[in-house]
Structure formats: structure tokens, C-alpha cells
Phi, psi and omega in degrees: 000134180269149180283144176293133177290131189225161176288160179306131175256142182245125179252121185250131176245148167086220202280169178294333175298319175299323182300311176304308187294335176296327177290321177295321177297316181301313184298317182292319180299317180295314182297329177281355180084010178299142172212162180055042189226139170239136181245118179265114180263104198269169179238155177226016184303326177222161175296326181295319179303317180296316183302308182301324180294314179302320180289329174287333177291315180300319180291323177293324179292323177294329184273336180225077185293345182252009179264134180286140181240123177249140176244131181222181175094191191294316181300323178292323182288321185283320188226059183304320182301326181300321183272327177301328186272353182276129183296341181283341189264131177263338176202142182240129177241137172286177185293333172282311183298327182294344181263013181247132182295326183295342178294341187254002179277150179299147184219148178282344187284151178265006178299131190264348180217152176224103186230119174252178187281102190292341179282354177265356180292129178239358182221164175254119178303138176288118179228124176251122180245149188260356178174182182233131186302325191223020182232143173267346169260152181260137180252124187239119180289133172239348192201156176218149173083176181209137178269352185260155180234072177299141189295341179263346197259131181257349194298320182307330183283346175267330183250346182081190180280166186289135177209140192252156175270128177309144184305320186295320182297319182291317181300309187301315177303309180299317178295324179294319181295316179302316178301334177274003175107001182282132177256343179232140178232148176239123182278122186239160176179190174269323183217071192290339176307326188274006186307137172093343186292348179261352183271157186308312186270001177053048180292142176281169178301315180295320178298318184295314180298324174302313185289319181295321180294327178288320189270351171238068191295339187270355178290120184274327186215138178230136179235161175241145173280192191302134181244144177283115181298344182283338191230031172285118190272163188290337174295322183290319179298320174303319180290321174306321180287324188253341191252108186293338180283342172277117191288147184278061175207121178236134181254121187253139180271076187281298176086320177201166178249003180253129181303318182298315182292322180295320176297319178290338176283340185068039170279159181266003183233162175240184187297315188289335177299315183294315184295322184292314184298313182294319183297316181297314186284329180296325183295325185270339178218088189291340178282355188293148174235144183246144165243169182203141168279129178223138179248132172256148175071028170305149186306135183075002176294122175264171178298318174295328177289326177293320176308321180302327180287319177298315182295327179298331181304317182277317188290328177267344184074053179267134187253308179263117183249128172255106190253128176242129164288143184301134180238110177293136174249122187306334187273006187241154182302325181302322182299340180264003182268161177302124190268147170272140182303145180304315184297327178291319177304309184292323182297321180287327176298315182300317180299310183297320179298319177297318174302318178296320180294322180296318180287329174289319175306313178295319180290324181294327181295325178296339183269351178305130183083001183262163173270150182214145172262124193237132173273124183280108178281311168233179188308321183239014180226150177191191183223139175284176178299329179267015171077022174284128176284141186232137164263127179271126182281340177235131187280158174211164188287143181307134171099348176285154170250129184233155177265134180213166181251137179276120183263335187194156182221157172205178181299332181277339182158202187244159168242137183215155179248120173300130182244335186237169175287156176302149183276000000 
């Protein structure tokens, strides 16, 4: 029996920026006439992420022996030989090449990889997409790459140096998506806090968002992806206080609660900076909720130093915790530091995740009986303005914003009943 010919499929790993780029890839692959092809848009944030990707590629080949496999994204950019040498893989594309339509055109060449020097990239190519295959929120790229070199992080070598999307291009993309019915957008990038420093007028992130909200008046809700707590500008803080369309939920790239570990990570903030920032913003927008990326078991982390991270959750008032056990990357300085045993890293991650479940459960409990505006992600699922997950007892169409009353809470989320028509 022969396999059925199908349109190109894109399998996305990792960050929200990859989610945006996967739609660009999908559009280009379709325009190039590809069929019976799957494109893996990979992540390289941890060694485990790469391992899982390679495992899924092998499984896909076993299940679909006649489908072509293309591997793209950060893992392909950083370690192209790993994927080029896999018998299952037909083509490897770097982060620049994956966003070019010509990369997907038939070629008489037997070259198995197309990888350029990402450090030479100076601009973000303009791409306008009209929607997302399986999301009711729109993810919009505003920035690419990172100029910082945290000792644990390999991502700058997959994404290159920081470069920003011009404001007009962001506005055009948002308005196109709004015209397609999207009511909420998430601004994404690798280091969006550094937005604008490479542009002629050097607009800050806050200045860009202020302009965007003026020029996209029909956008109902705007969210930001992860922010560096060291460089949140005053314009952005003013907007958080005054702009109801900017959602009361910020996710911070914190990583640790110990000043010594933060210094060894080469972060630009300390513990008190995070506490002060959260306190300052909470004063001007009391309803705001904070999330944070946190790493456990970083090299040289002792039990007392890990305790500082646990304590920071309460001291800063962090609600949503995104916890990673440290994953050594051979190409990074941290890999040469004295390592914490893997079982200890994982055990500390489990402790921190449990702490995160407790903070979420406590927060969710405070919402019971309150009204909320919920973006419907699926017919009976959605998210509040503060990004609390909700199960709806009465269904509504995907992508709508509805008013509902919270009837119940648990550690996993909220239950709510829709009371009003979509906004």
C-alpha cells in the first residue's frame, strides 16, 4: 500500500518565535509546491530538547518511510552535522534558510544542508502571515537574536545578534491578523527587552508598543513574551499602568534567586532587582501576575543557594514558574564549571515545580466568584487576562473574548460559566 500524498506538515518545537516562523515555513513550502514532506522546526535550548527531537525524527521515519524529512531551526543551525548525518533526514536548513521560499524549491543538487553564518545576519526579513493553523492567539515577531552571552545559553549561536523588526512592519502584521479575526497578539523574539537598539531612531520596547497600540486600534489584547528584568524601560512601565489592552501578566527571565549564581550565569540583574521590579509594577497595576523562567542545579549551586530561588518565589510574588533543570551545553562556559549531579538538578526542579503548583493554586483560589474576560482557545478552554487557564462549562467559538464568572478553582486551573456575548 502506498502512502497518501499530503501537503507539507510543520512540526514545531520550543519557543513562540518558532511558532511564528513555522507559519512562514508552511506558507513558503506550500508556495514551492512541496507535498509528502514534513519539516521539523527545532529547538536547542537544552540538550534534552535536541535528544527528543532526534528521537521523534527517527520515529516519524519508521511510521512514514516515504515522506521527505527536512530539519530546520536552532538545533539545525548550531549542530548541522548531527542532522545531516542522520539517514532519516533529507535536508537540513539553517535559521536564515528556513525562511526563504527558494530553500523549498526542487533542486538537482544533492547538497543535504544549507546553513549560512548566522552571526553575519543584520536584518530581520519581512514576512507577513495571515494566520496560525492551530492557535487563537497571534504570535508576532518583533526581534531576533541576542547580544548577551549568558554562560549557560547556546541560543545566540543559533539566532545571531540582536536585530529588530521596524515598527511599520509590526503594525502591518498586527493589522493583517486583526483583519483575519485575531483579537489577541503576543509579541515574540529572542530578547524582546533589547528591541530597537539597532534601529536608526533607537525606540525602546515601550515606545514601540505605545505606537503600535495607536496604529492598531482594533487589537483587543496584547501580551509580551519573556522579558529581561534588567532592562524594562520606563515607557513600558507607564503603559502597564495606563493601557488596559496590555494584559496584566508579565513573564520574566529570572533564572535564579542567588546573587552568586546570577553572577556566574552572567545575568545583568540581581535578586533585589527582581523584587523591586515586581513591587514597583504591582503598585501601579495591582491585578498583575508574574511568571518566571528558573534554572535548578546550575554549576556550583549548593542547597542554601537553591533555597534562595525558592524564597524568591514568595519575596517577588511569582505565580507561574517555568522550571528547567540545568542542561550543560559543551559549547558554553558553564559546561566547564563544577557540575551539580544530574539527580540533584532534577530533584531540585521537582521541589521548585511543586512550589509553583502551590503558588498557582493559591492564586486561582482568589479568583473564585470573580468575573473574567476569557479568550477562547478551544470551544471549552481559554485564558483569562492574567493567563490563568480556564475550562468553560458552556462552549463558544474559538478566538472569541467572552465574559464569564469563575465558579471553581483547582491547582490545574479554573472553571467558569460564560455570562455575556463575545466582546
